[in-house]
C-alpha positions in Angstrom: -42.8 89.9 -6.0 -39.5 88.3 -5.6 -38.4 84.7 -5.2 -38.6 84.5 -1.4 -42.1 86.4 -1.2 -43.3 83.6 -4.0 -41.0 80.8 -2.2 -43.6 81.5 1.5 -46.6 82.0 -0.7 -46.5 78.7 -2.6 -44.5 76.7 0.1 -41.9 75.8 -2.2 -38.2 76.2 -2.0 -35.9 79.0 -3.7 -34.2 76.2 -5.5 -37.4 74.4 -6.5 -38.8 77.8 -8.3 -35.3 78.3 -10.0 -34.9 75.0 -11.0 -38.8 75.0 -12.2 -37.3 78.4 -14.2 -34.4 76.7 -15.8 -37.2 74.2 -17.4 -39.3 76.9 -18.5 -42.4 76.1 -16.3 -42.0 79.4 -15.0 -40.6 82.3 -16.8 -40.2 85.6 -14.6 -39.6 89.1 -15.7 -36.1 90.5 -14.8 -35.6 93.8 -13.1 -33.1 96.2 -14.3 -30.7 94.4 -11.8 -31.6 91.1 -12.9 -33.2 90.1 -9.9 -36.7 87.4 -10.6 -39.9 89.9 -10.6 -42.8 86.9 -10.2 -46.3 87.6 -11.4 -49.8 86.7 -10.0 -49.9 84.2 -12.9 -46.3 83.1 -11.7 -47.0 82.8 -8.4 -50.8 80.5 -9.3 -49.0 78.3 -11.6 -46.1 77.3 -8.7 -48.9 76.6 -6.6 -50.2 74.3 -9.3 -47.0 72.5 -9.8 -46.5 72.1 -5.7 -49.5 70.7 -5.5 -49.5 68.1 -8.4 -45.9 67.7 -7.4 -47.5 66.6 -3.7 -49.3 63.9 -5.6 -47.2 62.5 -7.4 -47.3 63.5 -10.7 -43.8 63.5 -12.5 -42.4 67.0 -14.1 -43.4 66.1 -17.5 -47.0 65.1 -16.0 -46.8 68.3 -14.6 -46.2 70.4 -17.8 -49.0 68.3 -19.4 -50.9 69.3 -16.4 -50.4 72.8 -16.9 -50.6 73.2 -20.6 -54.1 71.4 -19.9 -54.8 73.6 -17.4 -54.3 77.0 -19.4 -56.4 75.2 -22.8 -59.9 76.7 -22.3 -60.8 74.7 -25.1 -59.4 71.3 -23.5 -61.4 67.7 -22.8 -61.8 66.6 -19.2 -61.2 63.6 -20.5 -57.8 64.2 -21.5 -56.9 65.2 -18.1 -58.7 62.4 -16.1 -56.6 59.7 -18.6 -53.6 61.3 -17.6 -55.1 61.3 -13.5 -56.0 57.8 -14.2 -52.7 56.5 -15.5 -51.1 58.0 -12.7 -53.4 56.1 -10.2 -52.4 52.9 -12.0 -49.1 54.0 -11.2 -49.8 54.5 -8.1 -51.7 51.2 -7.4 -48.9 49.2 -8.7 -46.2 50.7 -6.5 -48.8 50.0 -3.5 -48.7 46.5 -4.5 -45.2 46.2 -5.1 -44.2 47.8 -1.7 -46.7 45.2 0.2 -45.1 42.6 -1.6 -42.0 43.5 -0.4 -43.3 44.1 3.4 -44.6 40.8 3.2 -41.8 39.2 2.3 -40.1 41.0 4.9 -42.1 40.4 8.1 -42.3 36.8 6.9 -38.4 36.5 6.8 -37.9 38.8 10.0 -40.7 35.7 11.8 -38.4 33.2 10.7 -35.2 35.1 12.0 -34.8 33.9 15.4 -32.2 36.8 16.5 -30.6 34.9 18.8 -26.5 34.6 18.9 -26.7 31.7 16.6 -25.1 32.7 12.9 -28.1 31.1 11.5 -30.3 33.4 9.7 -32.9 33.1 7.1 -33.0 37.1 6.3 -29.0 36.8 4.8 -29.7 32.9 3.5 -33.0 34.4 1.3 -30.9 37.9 0.2 -28.1 35.1 -1.1 -30.3 33.3 -3.2 -29.4 33.8 -6.8 
């Protein structure tokens, strides 16, 4: 299957597929004319990567997950540990975003938004 077919099947843009090839996540065959020829296993790996990236896993985490997926002797504890670490990172980001939201909401509420120059939003941003 060519790159446009595998892109359609996996939902990944061809540019992403080329990047994943460049960093060694997939290694399609090459036709006599030099065109990429993707096998079903390549498409499956790309779909796997796409789903993992949608969940926010880093490229290196995806590489690890893919290696674990392909290892028939893997321990599910290794997979769970990686997913738990990622979940902790997500929880931390959510907490940071909620804090930012609360601060900005407070500043917006404090700003009168009229023609006067006094602005608590700018005053807060200018703090050292």
